[in-house]
PDB file as gemmi writes it, atoms N, CA and C in Angstrom:
CRYST1    1.000    1.000    1.000  90.00  90.00  90.00 P 1                      
ATOM      1  N   MET A   1     -50.090 -70.102  50.588  1.00  0.00           N  
ATOM      2  CA  MET A   1     -48.808 -70.764  50.528  1.00  0.00           C  
ATOM      3  C   MET A   1     -48.990 -72.139  49.897  1.00  0.00           C  
ATOM      4  N   ASN A   2     -48.011 -72.519  49.121  1.00  0.00           N  
ATOM      5  CA  ASN A   2     -47.994 -73.819  48.472  1.00  0.00           C  
ATOM      6  C   ASN A   2     -46.621 -74.449  48.707  1.00  0.00           C  
ATOM      7  N   VAL A   3     -46.587 -75.775  48.865  1.00  0.00           N  
ATOM      8  CA  VAL A   3     -45.329 -76.485  49.060  1.00  0.00           C  
ATOM      9  C   VAL A   3     -45.288 -77.663  48.092  1.00  0.00           C  
ATOM     10  N   ILE A   4     -44.224 -77.716  47.295  1.00  0.00           N  
ATOM     11  CA  ILE A   4     -43.979 -78.848  46.407  1.00  0.00           C  
ATOM     12  C   ILE A   4     -42.874 -79.678  47.040  1.00  0.00           C  
ATOM     13  N   VAL A   5     -43.113 -80.975  47.170  1.00  0.00           N  
ATOM     14  CA  VAL A   5     -42.170 -81.883  47.823  1.00  0.00           C  
ATOM     15  C   VAL A   5     -41.413 -82.669  46.755  1.00  0.00           C  
ATOM     16  N   LEU A   6     -40.084 -82.588  46.799  1.00  0.00           N  
ATOM     17  CA  LEU A   6     -39.229 -83.325  45.863  1.00  0.00           C  
ATOM     18  C   LEU A   6     -38.328 -84.279  46.631  1.00  0.00           C  
ATOM     19  N   ASP A   7     -38.276 -85.529  46.176  1.00  0.00           N  
ATOM     20  CA  ASP A   7     -37.351 -86.495  46.750  1.00  0.00           C  
ATOM     21  C   ASP A   7     -36.056 -86.396  45.948  1.00  0.00           C  
ATOM     22  N   CYS A   8     -35.015 -85.923  46.589  1.00  0.00           N  
ATOM     23  CA  CYS A   8     -33.735 -85.700  45.912  1.00  0.00           C  
ATOM     24  C   CYS A   8     -32.718 -86.792  46.254  1.00  0.00           C  
ATOM     25  N   GLY A   9     -33.187 -87.972  46.546  1.00  0.00           N  
ATOM     26  CA  GLY A   9     -32.284 -89.078  46.855  1.00  0.00           C  
ATOM     27  C   GLY A   9     -31.923 -89.114  48.319  1.00  0.00           C  
ATOM     28  N   ASN A  10     -30.909 -88.350  48.700  1.00  0.00           N  
ATOM     29  CA  ASN A  10     -30.454 -88.327  50.089  1.00  0.00           C  
ATOM     30  C   ASN A  10     -31.257 -87.384  50.973  1.00  0.00           C  
ATOM     31  N   TYR A  11     -32.047 -86.527  50.384  1.00  0.00           N  
ATOM     32  CA  TYR A  11     -32.797 -85.550  51.176  1.00  0.00           C  
ATOM     33  C   TYR A  11     -34.109 -85.193  50.477  1.00  0.00           C  
ATOM     34  N   ILE A  12     -34.977 -84.535  51.228  1.00  0.00           N  
ATOM     35  CA  ILE A  12     -36.230 -84.003  50.704  1.00  0.00           C  
ATOM     36  C   ILE A  12     -36.066 -82.499  50.526  1.00  0.00           C  
ATOM     37  N   ARG A  13     -36.490 -82.004  49.377  1.00  0.00           N  
ATOM     38  CA  ARG A  13     -36.473 -80.567  49.105  1.00  0.00           C  
ATOM     39  C   ARG A  13     -37.915 -80.076  49.083  1.00  0.00           C  
ATOM     40  N   LEU A  14     -38.202 -79.077  49.907  1.00  0.00           N  
ATOM     41  CA  LEU A  14     -39.523 -78.470  49.960  1.00  0.00           C  
ATOM     42  C   LEU A  14     -39.464 -77.122  49.242  1.00  0.00           C  
ATOM     43  N   LEU A  15     -40.142 -77.028  48.115  1.00  0.00           N  
ATOM     44  CA  LEU A  15     -40.216 -75.768  47.378  1.00  0.00           C  
ATOM     45  C   LEU A  15     -41.396 -74.984  47.934  1.00  0.00           C  
ATOM     46  N   VAL A  16     -41.111 -73.938  48.681  1.00  0.00           N  
ATOM     47  CA  VAL A  16     -42.144 -73.170  49.371  1.00  0.00           C  
ATOM     48  C   VAL A  16     -42.458 -71.927  48.552  1.00  0.00           C  
ATOM     49  N   GLU A  17     -43.742 -71.620  48.443  1.00  0.00           N  
ATOM     50  CA  GLU A  17     -44.184 -70.494  47.618  1.00  0.00           C  
ATOM     51  C   GLU A  17     -45.230 -69.693  48.381  1.00  0.00           C  
ATOM     52  N   GLY A  18     -45.044 -68.370  48.453  1.00  0.00           N  
ATOM     53  CA  GLY A  18     -46.016 -67.505  49.115  1.00  0.00           C  
ATOM     54  C   GLY A  18     -45.514 -67.005  50.451  1.00  0.00           C  
ATOM     55  N   ARG A  19     -46.442 -66.787  51.360  1.00  0.00           N  
ATOM     56  CA  ARG A  19     -46.126 -66.268  52.695  1.00  0.00           C  
ATOM     57  C   ARG A  19     -46.167 -67.402  53.714  1.00  0.00           C  
ATOM     58  N   VAL A  20     -45.191 -67.393  54.622  1.00  0.00           N  
ATOM     59  CA  VAL A  20     -45.199 -68.333  55.740  1.00  0.00           C  
ATOM     60  C   VAL A  20     -45.521 -67.489  56.973  1.00  0.00           C  
ATOM     61  N   ASP A  21     -46.801 -67.448  57.312  1.00  0.00           N  
ATOM     62  CA  ASP A  21     -47.261 -66.564  58.380  1.00  0.00           C  
ATOM     63  C   ASP A  21     -48.230 -67.294  59.295  1.00  0.00           C  
ATOM     64  N   THR A  22     -48.943 -66.552  60.106  1.00  0.00           N  
ATOM     65  CA  THR A  22     -49.870 -67.137  61.064  1.00  0.00           C  
ATOM     66  C   THR A  22     -50.896 -68.036  60.391  1.00  0.00           C  
ATOM     67  N   ASN A  23     -51.347 -67.651  59.230  1.00  0.00           N  
ATOM     68  CA  ASN A  23     -52.378 -68.425  58.526  1.00  0.00           C  
ATOM     69  C   ASN A  23     -51.848 -69.677  57.842  1.00  0.00           C  
ATOM     70  N   THR A  24     -50.567 -69.723  57.530  1.00  0.00           N  
ATOM     71  CA  THR A  24     -50.019 -70.829  56.739  1.00  0.00           C  
ATOM     72  C   THR A  24     -48.941 -71.642  57.454  1.00  0.00           C  
ATOM     73  N   SER A  25     -48.472 -71.171  58.601  1.00  0.00           N  
ATOM     74  CA  SER A  25     -47.340 -71.830  59.257  1.00  0.00           C  
ATOM     75  C   SER A  25     -47.657 -73.254  59.702  1.00  0.00           C  
ATOM     76  N   ALA A  26     -48.900 -73.536  60.085  1.00  0.00           N  
ATOM     77  CA  ALA A  26     -49.254 -74.903  60.502  1.00  0.00           C  
ATOM     78  C   ALA A  26     -49.105 -75.871  59.327  1.00  0.00           C  
ATOM     79  N   LYS A  27     -49.533 -75.441  58.151  1.00  0.00           N  
ATOM     80  CA  LYS A  27     -49.385 -76.283  56.956  1.00  0.00           C  
ATOM     81  C   LYS A  27     -47.904 -76.489  56.638  1.00  0.00           C  
ATOM     82  N   PHE A  28     -47.125 -75.412  56.701  1.00  0.00           N  
ATOM     83  CA  PHE A  28     -45.692 -75.517  56.448  1.00  0.00           C  
ATOM     84  C   PHE A  28     -45.033 -76.468  57.449  1.00  0.00           C  
ATOM     85  N   GLN A  29     -45.367 -76.308  58.718  1.00  0.00           N  
ATOM     86  CA  GLN A  29     -44.799 -77.167  59.757  1.00  0.00           C  
ATOM     87  C   GLN A  29     -45.146 -78.632  59.496  1.00  0.00           C  
ATOM     88  N   GLN A  30     -46.368 -78.906  59.104  1.00  0.00           N  
ATOM     89  CA  GLN A  30     -46.766 -80.281  58.807  1.00  0.00           C  
ATOM     90  C   GLN A  30     -45.969 -80.853  57.634  1.00  0.00           C  
ATOM     91  N   GLU A  31     -45.731 -80.035  56.607  1.00  0.00           N  
ATOM     92  CA  GLU A  31     -44.929 -80.491  55.459  1.00  0.00           C  
ATOM     93  C   GLU A  31     -43.503 -80.819  55.889  1.00  0.00           C  
ATOM     94  N   VAL A  32     -42.941 -79.997  56.761  1.00  0.00           N  
ATOM     95  CA  VAL A  32     -41.579 -80.239  57.254  1.00  0.00           C  
ATOM     96  C   VAL A  32     -41.531 -81.541  58.047  1.00  0.00           C  
ATOM     97  N   LEU A  33     -42.474 -81.722  58.965  1.00  0.00           N  
ATOM     98  CA  LEU A  33     -42.485 -82.934  59.787  1.00  0.00           C  
ATOM     99  C   LEU A  33     -42.736 -84.178  58.944  1.00  0.00           C  
ATOM    100  N   SER A  34     -43.587 -84.070  57.942  1.00  0.00           N  
ATOM    101  CA  SER A  34     -43.828 -85.198  57.034  1.00  0.00           C  
ATOM    102  C   SER A  34     -42.568 -85.554  56.257  1.00  0.00           C  
ATOM    103  N   ALA A  35     -41.815 -84.532  55.843  1.00  0.00           N  
ATOM    104  CA  ALA A  35     -40.566 -84.773  55.118  1.00  0.00           C  
ATOM    105  C   ALA A  35     -39.577 -85.531  55.997  1.00  0.00           C  
ATOM    106  N   PHE A  36     -39.521 -85.180  57.283  1.00  0.00           N  
ATOM    107  CA  PHE A  36     -38.604 -85.871  58.191  1.00  0.00           C  
ATOM    108  C   PHE A  36     -39.043 -87.307  58.476  1.00  0.00           C  
ATOM    109  N   GLN A  37     -40.278 -87.641  58.212  1.00  0.00           N  
ATOM    110  CA  GLN A  37     -40.706 -89.032  58.339  1.00  0.00           C  
ATOM    111  C   GLN A  37     -40.151 -89.874  57.190  1.00  0.00           C  
ATOM    112  N   ARG A  38     -39.806 -89.226  56.079  1.00  0.00           N  
ATOM    113  CA  ARG A  38     -39.285 -89.928  54.902  1.00  0.00           C  
ATOM    114  C   ARG A  38     -37.770 -89.948  54.836  1.00  0.00           C  
ATOM    115  N   LYS A  39     -37.130 -88.857  55.253  1.00  0.00           N  
ATOM    116  CA  LYS A  39     -35.660 -88.727  55.165  1.00  0.00           C  
ATOM    117  C   LYS A  39     -35.133 -88.018  56.411  1.00  0.00           C  
ATOM    118  N   ARG A  40     -33.836 -88.206  56.663  1.00  0.00           N  
ATOM    119  CA  ARG A  40     -33.199 -87.522  57.805  1.00  0.00           C  
ATOM    120  C   ARG A  40     -32.797 -86.094  57.481  1.00  0.00           C  
ATOM    121  N   ASP A  41     -32.659 -85.773  56.201  1.00  0.00           N  
ATOM    122  CA  ASP A  41     -32.190 -84.450  55.788  1.00  0.00           C  
ATOM    123  C   ASP A  41     -33.249 -83.767  54.936  1.00  0.00           C  
ATOM    124  N   VAL A  42     -33.522 -82.502  55.272  1.00  0.00           N  
ATOM    125  CA  VAL A  42     -34.559 -81.734  54.587  1.00  0.00           C  
ATOM    126  C   VAL A  42     -34.020 -80.343  54.277  1.00  0.00           C  
ATOM    127  N   VAL A  43     -34.327 -79.870  53.061  1.00  0.00           N  
ATOM    128  CA  VAL A  43     -33.999 -78.504  52.645  1.00  0.00           C  
ATOM    129  C   VAL A  43     -35.301 -77.793  52.321  1.00  0.00           C  
ATOM    130  N   ALA A  44     -35.515 -76.635  52.932  1.00  0.00           N  
ATOM    131  CA  ALA A  44     -36.658 -75.791  52.600  1.00  0.00           C  
ATOM    132  C   ALA A  44     -36.159 -74.702  51.651  1.00  0.00           C  
ATOM    133  N   ASP A  45     -36.657 -74.715  50.439  1.00  0.00           N  
ATOM    134  CA  ASP A  45     -36.239 -73.763  49.413  1.00  0.00           C  
ATOM    135  C   ASP A  45     -37.191 -72.572  49.438  1.00  0.00           C  
ATOM    136  N   PHE A  46     -36.671 -71.416  49.834  1.00  0.00           N  
ATOM    137  CA  PHE A  46     -37.482 -70.208  50.024  1.00  0.00           C  
ATOM    138  C   PHE A  46     -37.388 -69.237  48.848  1.00  0.00           C  
ATOM    139  N   LEU A  47     -37.004 -69.720  47.679  1.00  0.00           N  
ATOM    140  CA  LEU A  47     -36.857 -68.838  46.520  1.00  0.00           C  
ATOM    141  C   LEU A  47     -38.119 -68.025  46.257  1.00  0.00           C  
ATOM    142  N   ASN A  48     -39.283 -68.646  46.408  1.00  0.00           N  
ATOM    143  CA  ASN A  48     -40.542 -67.968  46.102  1.00  0.00           C  
ATOM    144  C   ASN A  48     -41.349 -67.591  47.346  1.00  0.00           C  
ATOM    145  N   VAL A  49     -40.654 -67.417  48.471  1.00  0.00           N  
ATOM    146  CA  VAL A  49     -41.317 -66.968  49.693  1.00  0.00           C  
ATOM    147  C   VAL A  49     -41.239 -65.449  49.754  1.00  0.00           C  
ATOM    148  N   SER A  50     -42.400 -64.819  49.879  1.00  0.00           N  
ATOM    149  CA  SER A  50     -42.450 -63.355  49.885  1.00  0.00           C  
ATOM    150  C   SER A  50     -42.310 -62.767  51.283  1.00  0.00           C  
ATOM    151  N   ALA A  51     -42.667 -63.538  52.327  1.00  0.00           N  
ATOM    152  CA  ALA A  51     -42.578 -63.027  53.696  1.00  0.00           C  
ATOM    153  C   ALA A  51     -42.653 -64.177  54.685  1.00  0.00           C  
ATOM    154  N   ILE A  52     -42.094 -63.941  55.867  1.00  0.00           N  
ATOM    155  CA  ILE A  52     -42.178 -64.920  56.947  1.00  0.00           C  
ATOM    156  C   ILE A  52     -42.446 -64.163  58.241  1.00  0.00           C  
ATOM    157  N   SER A  53     -43.325 -64.705  59.074  1.00  0.00           N  
ATOM    158  CA  SER A  53     -43.671 -64.074  60.345  1.00  0.00           C  
ATOM    159  C   SER A  53     -43.058 -64.870  61.492  1.00  0.00           C  
ATOM    160  N   GLY A  54     -43.339 -64.430  62.709  1.00  0.00           N  
ATOM    161  CA  GLY A  54     -42.870 -65.152  63.883  1.00  0.00           C  
ATOM    162  C   GLY A  54     -43.377 -66.588  63.914  1.00  0.00           C  
ATOM    163  N   ALA A  55     -44.608 -66.791  63.469  1.00  0.00           N  
ATOM    164  CA  ALA A  55     -45.163 -68.145  63.414  1.00  0.00           C  
ATOM    165  C   ALA A  55     -44.380 -69.005  62.422  1.00  0.00           C  
ATOM    166  N   GLY A  56     -43.937 -68.408  61.330  1.00  0.00           N  
ATOM    167  CA  GLY A  56     -43.111 -69.120  60.359  1.00  0.00           C  
ATOM    168  C   GLY A  56     -41.758 -69.497  60.945  1.00  0.00           C  
ATOM    169  N   PHE A  57     -41.167 -68.573  61.720  1.00  0.00           N  
ATOM    170  CA  PHE A  57     -39.890 -68.870  62.371  1.00  0.00           C  
ATOM    171  C   PHE A  57     -40.054 -69.993  63.390  1.00  0.00           C  
ATOM    172  N   ARG A  58     -41.198 -70.024  64.060  1.00  0.00           N  
ATOM    173  CA  ARG A  58     -41.470 -71.103  65.005  1.00  0.00           C  
ATOM    174  C   ARG A  58     -41.494 -72.444  64.273  1.00  0.00           C  
ATOM    175  N   ALA A  59     -42.123 -72.501  63.118  1.00  0.00           N  
ATOM    176  CA  ALA A  59     -42.166 -73.733  62.326  1.00  0.00           C  
ATOM    177  C   ALA A  59     -40.756 -74.148  61.901  1.00  0.00           C  
ATOM    178  N   LEU A  60     -39.915 -73.173  61.544  1.00  0.00           N  
ATOM    179  CA  LEU A  60     -38.526 -73.481  61.185  1.00  0.00           C  
ATOM    180  C   LEU A  60     -37.768 -74.050  62.386  1.00  0.00           C  
ATOM    181  N   LEU A  61     -37.994 -73.455  63.544  1.00  0.00           N  
ATOM    182  CA  LEU A  61     -37.324 -73.926  64.757  1.00  0.00           C  
ATOM    183  C   LEU A  61     -37.751 -75.357  65.096  1.00  0.00           C  
ATOM    184  N   ILE A  62     -39.024 -75.666  64.937  1.00  0.00           N  
ATOM    185  CA  ILE A  62     -39.506 -77.034  65.165  1.00  0.00           C  
ATOM    186  C   ILE A  62     -38.841 -77.991  64.171  1.00  0.00           C  
ATOM    187  N   GLY A  63     -38.684 -77.547  62.932  1.00  0.00           N  
ATOM    188  CA  GLY A  63     -37.983 -78.355  61.939  1.00  0.00           C  
ATOM    189  C   GLY A  63     -36.547 -78.619  62.342  1.00  0.00           C  
ATOM    190  N   GLN A  64     -35.868 -77.597  62.827  1.00  0.00           N  
ATOM    191  CA  GLN A  64     -34.478 -77.758  63.258  1.00  0.00           C  
ATOM    192  C   GLN A  64     -34.374 -78.719  64.433  1.00  0.00           C  
ATOM    193  N   LYS A  65     -35.272 -78.590  65.396  1.00  0.00           N  
ATOM    194  CA  LYS A  65     -35.262 -79.491  66.559  1.00  0.00           C  
ATOM    195  C   LYS A  65     -35.556 -80.930  66.139  1.00  0.00           C  
ATOM    196  N   THR A  66     -36.436 -81.099  65.172  1.00  0.00           N  
ATOM    197  CA  THR A  66     -36.736 -82.436  64.664  1.00  0.00           C  
ATOM    198  C   THR A  66     -35.501 -83.039  64.006  1.00  0.00           C  
ATOM    199  N   ALA A  67     -34.799 -82.233  63.212  1.00  0.00           N  
ATOM    200  CA  ALA A  67     -33.576 -82.711  62.553  1.00  0.00           C  
ATOM    201  C   ALA A  67     -32.556 -83.176  63.583  1.00  0.00           C  
ATOM    202  N   VAL A  68     -32.347 -82.378  64.604  1.00  0.00           N  
ATOM    203  CA  VAL A  68     -31.376 -82.733  65.636  1.00  0.00           C  
ATOM    204  C   VAL A  68     -31.786 -84.033  66.322  1.00  0.00           C  
ATOM    205  N   SER A  69     -33.067 -84.185  66.630  1.00  0.00           N  
ATOM    206  CA  SER A  69     -33.527 -85.391  67.323  1.00  0.00           C  
ATOM    207  C   SER A  69     -33.374 -86.643  66.458  1.00  0.00           C  
ATOM    208  N   LYS A  70     -33.378 -86.481  65.131  1.00  0.00           N  
ATOM    209  CA  LYS A  70     -33.243 -87.615  64.218  1.00  0.00           C  
ATOM    210  C   LYS A  70     -31.809 -87.802  63.718  1.00  0.00           C  
ATOM    211  N   GLY A  71     -30.905 -86.938  64.176  1.00  0.00           N  
ATOM    212  CA  GLY A  71     -29.524 -87.024  63.719  1.00  0.00           C  
ATOM    213  C   GLY A  71     -29.368 -86.573  62.276  1.00  0.00           C  
ATOM    214  N   GLY A  72     -30.279 -85.729  61.805  1.00  0.00           N  
ATOM    215  CA  GLY A  72     -30.248 -85.248  60.423  1.00  0.00           C  
ATOM    216  C   GLY A  72     -29.939 -83.769  60.345  1.00  0.00           C  
ATOM    217  N   THR A  73     -30.290 -83.178  59.212  1.00  0.00           N  
ATOM    218  CA  THR A  73     -30.068 -81.743  59.017  1.00  0.00           C  
ATOM    219  C   THR A  73     -31.321 -81.099  58.453  1.00  0.00           C  
ATOM    220  N   PHE A  74     -31.506 -79.835  58.779  1.00  0.00           N  
ATOM    221  CA  PHE A  74     -32.570 -79.011  58.214  1.00  0.00           C  
ATOM    222  C   PHE A  74     -31.904 -77.728  57.756  1.00  0.00           C  
ATOM    223  N   ARG A  75     -32.004 -77.436  56.459  1.00  0.00           N  
ATOM    224  CA  ARG A  75     -31.337 -76.261  55.898  1.00  0.00           C  
ATOM    225  C   ARG A  75     -32.326 -75.425  55.102  1.00  0.00           C  
ATOM    226  N   LEU A  76     -31.998 -74.158  54.948  1.00  0.00           N  
ATOM    227  CA  LEU A  76     -32.770 -73.247  54.114  1.00  0.00           C  
ATOM    228  C   LEU A  76     -31.943 -72.900  52.895  1.00  0.00           C  
ATOM    229  N   ALA A  77     -32.591 -72.826  51.755  1.00  0.00           N  
ATOM    230  CA  ALA A  77     -31.908 -72.456  50.516  1.00  0.00           C  
ATOM    231  C   ALA A  77     -32.635 -71.295  49.859  1.00  0.00           C  
ATOM    232  N   ASN A  78     -31.891 -70.537  49.088  1.00  0.00           N  
ATOM    233  CA  ASN A  78     -32.439 -69.439  48.288  1.00  0.00           C  
ATOM    234  C   ASN A  78     -33.241 -68.445  49.110  1.00  0.00           C  
ATOM    235  N   VAL A  79     -32.653 -68.011  50.213  1.00  0.00           N  
ATOM    236  CA  VAL A  79     -33.292 -67.012  51.066  1.00  0.00           C  
ATOM    237  C   VAL A  79     -32.736 -65.651  50.662  1.00  0.00           C  
ATOM    238  N   PHE A  80     -33.625 -64.778  50.202  1.00  0.00           N  
ATOM    239  CA  PHE A  80     -33.201 -63.475  49.684  1.00  0.00           C  
ATOM    240  C   PHE A  80     -34.025 -62.347  50.289  1.00  0.00           C  
ATOM    241  N   GLY A  81     -33.592 -61.141  50.023  1.00  0.00           N  
ATOM    242  CA  GLY A  81     -34.367 -59.945  50.342  1.00  0.00           C  
ATOM    243  C   GLY A  81     -34.711 -59.794  51.799  1.00  0.00           C  
ATOM    244  N   LEU A  82     -35.938 -59.338  52.039  1.00  0.00           N  
ATOM    245  CA  LEU A  82     -36.396 -59.049  53.387  1.00  0.00           C  
ATOM    246  C   LEU A  82     -36.355 -60.285  54.275  1.00  0.00           C  
ATOM    247  N   THR A  83     -36.715 -61.434  53.734  1.00  0.00           N  
ATOM    248  CA  THR A  83     -36.697 -62.669  54.520  1.00  0.00           C  
ATOM    249  C   THR A  83     -35.294 -62.959  55.035  1.00  0.00           C  
ATOM    250  N   LYS A  84     -34.289 -62.777  54.191  1.00  0.00           N  
ATOM    251  CA  LYS A  84     -32.902 -63.003  54.611  1.00  0.00           C  
ATOM    252  C   LYS A  84     -32.478 -61.972  55.650  1.00  0.00           C  
ATOM    253  N   ASN A  85     -32.837 -60.716  55.435  1.00  0.00           N  
ATOM    254  CA  ASN A  85     -32.475 -59.666  56.387  1.00  0.00           C  
ATOM    255  C   ASN A  85     -33.057 -59.939  57.770  1.00  0.00           C  
ATOM    256  N   VAL A  86     -34.310 -60.357  57.814  1.00  0.00           N  
ATOM    257  CA  VAL A  86     -34.949 -60.664  59.097  1.00  0.00           C  
ATOM    258  C   VAL A  86     -34.225 -61.814  59.781  1.00  0.00           C  
ATOM    259  N   GLN A  87     -33.853 -62.838  59.029  1.00  0.00           N  
ATOM    260  CA  GLN A  87     -33.149 -63.974  59.623  1.00  0.00           C  
ATOM    261  C   GLN A  87     -31.782 -63.570  60.158  1.00  0.00           C  
ATOM    262  N   GLU A  88     -31.087 -62.732  59.420  1.00  0.00           N  
ATOM    263  CA  GLU A  88     -29.763 -62.299  59.871  1.00  0.00           C  
ATOM    264  C   GLU A  88     -29.866 -61.381  61.084  1.00  0.00           C  
ATOM    265  N   LEU A  89     -30.817 -60.448  61.071  1.00  0.00           N  
ATOM    266  CA  LEU A  89     -30.982 -59.527  62.194  1.00  0.00           C  
ATOM    267  C   LEU A  89     -31.400 -60.253  63.465  1.00  0.00           C  
ATOM    268  N   SER A  90     -32.224 -61.271  63.319  1.00  0.00           N  
ATOM    269  CA  SER A  90     -32.695 -62.018  64.487  1.00  0.00           C  
ATOM    270  C   SER A  90     -31.672 -63.041  64.973  1.00  0.00           C  
ATOM    271  N   GLY A  91     -30.651 -63.315  64.174  1.00  0.00           N  
ATOM    272  CA  GLY A  91     -29.656 -64.319  64.524  1.00  0.00           C  
ATOM    273  C   GLY A  91     -30.094 -65.731  64.188  1.00  0.00           C  
ATOM    274  N   PHE A  92     -31.232 -65.856  63.510  1.00  0.00           N  
ATOM    275  CA  PHE A  92     -31.771 -67.167  63.186  1.00  0.00           C  
ATOM    276  C   PHE A  92     -30.860 -67.934  62.233  1.00  0.00           C  
ATOM    277  N   ASN A  93     -30.088 -67.213  61.433  1.00  0.00           N  
ATOM    278  CA  ASN A  93     -29.182 -67.878  60.490  1.00  0.00           C  
ATOM    279  C   ASN A  93     -28.050 -68.619  61.200  1.00  0.00           C  
ATOM    280  N   ARG A  94     -27.838 -68.351  62.486  1.00  0.00           N  
ATOM    281  CA  ARG A  94     -26.844 -69.110  63.252  1.00  0.00           C  
ATOM    282  C   ARG A  94     -27.422 -70.445  63.735  1.00  0.00           C  
ATOM    283  N   ILE A  95     -28.748 -70.528  63.796  1.00  0.00           N  
ATOM    284  CA  ILE A  95     -29.428 -71.751  64.225  1.00  0.00           C  
ATOM    285  C   ILE A  95     -29.676 -72.668  63.039  1.00  0.00           C  
ATOM    286  N   LEU A  96     -30.075 -72.060  61.927  1.00  0.00           N  
ATOM    287  CA  LEU A  96     -30.470 -72.817  60.742  1.00  0.00           C  
ATOM    288  C   LEU A  96     -29.634 -72.346  59.560  1.00  0.00           C  
ATOM    289  N   PRO A  97     -28.770 -73.216  59.011  1.00  0.00           N  
ATOM    290  CA  PRO A  97     -27.873 -72.807  57.929  1.00  0.00           C  
ATOM    291  C   PRO A  97     -28.613 -72.330  56.680  1.00  0.00           C  
ATOM    292  N   LEU A  98     -28.089 -71.278  56.071  1.00  0.00           N  
ATOM    293  CA  LEU A  98     -28.630 -70.754  54.816  1.00  0.00           C  
ATOM    294  C   LEU A  98     -27.721 -71.179  53.682  1.00  0.00           C  
ATOM    295  N   GLU A  99     -28.302 -71.689  52.613  1.00  0.00           N  
ATOM    296  CA  GLU A  99     -27.541 -72.084  51.432  1.00  0.00           C  
ATOM    297  C   GLU A  99     -28.057 -71.303  50.237  1.00  0.00           C  
ATOM    298  N   GLN A 100     -27.195 -71.081  49.280  1.00  0.00           N  
ATOM    299  CA  GLN A 100     -27.590 -70.349  48.084  1.00  0.00           C  
ATOM    300  C   GLN A 100     -28.208 -71.247  47.026  1.00  0.00           C  
ATOM    301  N   LYS A 101     -27.781 -72.495  46.941  1.00  0.00           N  
ATOM    302  CA  LYS A 101     -28.215 -73.339  45.836  1.00  0.00           C  
ATOM    303  C   LYS A 101     -28.367 -74.784  46.287  1.00  0.00           C  
ATOM    304  N   VAL A 102     -29.368 -75.446  45.730  1.00  0.00           N  
ATOM    305  CA  VAL A 102     -29.524 -76.889  45.950  1.00  0.00           C  
ATOM    306  C   VAL A 102     -29.565 -77.547  44.580  1.00  0.00           C  
ATOM    307  N   ASP A 103     -29.182 -78.815  44.499  1.00  0.00           N  
ATOM    308  CA  ASP A 103     -28.977 -79.473  43.209  1.00  0.00           C  
ATOM    309  C   ASP A 103     -30.188 -80.195  42.630  1.00  0.00           C  
ATOM    310  N   CYS A 104     -31.140 -80.583  43.416  1.00  0.00           N  
ATOM    311  CA  CYS A 104     -32.277 -81.364  42.931  1.00  0.00           C  
ATOM    312  C   CYS A 104     -33.273 -80.443  42.236  1.00  0.00           C  
ATOM    313  N   ASP A 105     -33.535 -80.671  40.966  1.00  0.00           N  
ATOM    314  CA  ASP A 105     -34.462 -79.850  40.206  1.00  0.00           C  
ATOM    315  C   ASP A 105     -35.803 -80.540  40.048  1.00  0.00           C  
ATOM    316  N   LEU A 106     -36.759 -79.810  39.513  1.00  0.00           N  
ATOM    317  CA  LEU A 106     -38.085 -80.370  39.285  1.00  0.00           C  
ATOM    318  C   LEU A 106     -38.086 -81.481  38.252  1.00  0.00           C  
ATOM    319  N   PHE A 107     -37.181 -81.433  37.300  1.00  0.00           N  
ATOM    320  CA  PHE A 107     -37.211 -82.403  36.204  1.00  0.00           C  
ATOM    321  C   PHE A 107     -35.931 -83.224  36.184  1.00  0.00           C  
TER     322      PHE A 107                                                      
END                                                                             
């Protein structure tokens, strides 16, 4: 898994690539918490995420709790395919908002 961090002015955008699973969730969680040290609002862009496990969902939940404690927001963008289906079936999309598009680009 790889994470690219973009400062989009009012929020941090995390471009996540690969699998968010038992082996990578600690790194993902650290990136999320580091982003919240810089801004109150964070978007995790899952366009290039191929899979997420229970450990990955735990990291997302910690991100959401951090956002609430800071009076900010934590959102997911570009969640498609199996990852989206798992989130909808588990009801996780009611805890963490899913967005289709974010405006801050790489360039």
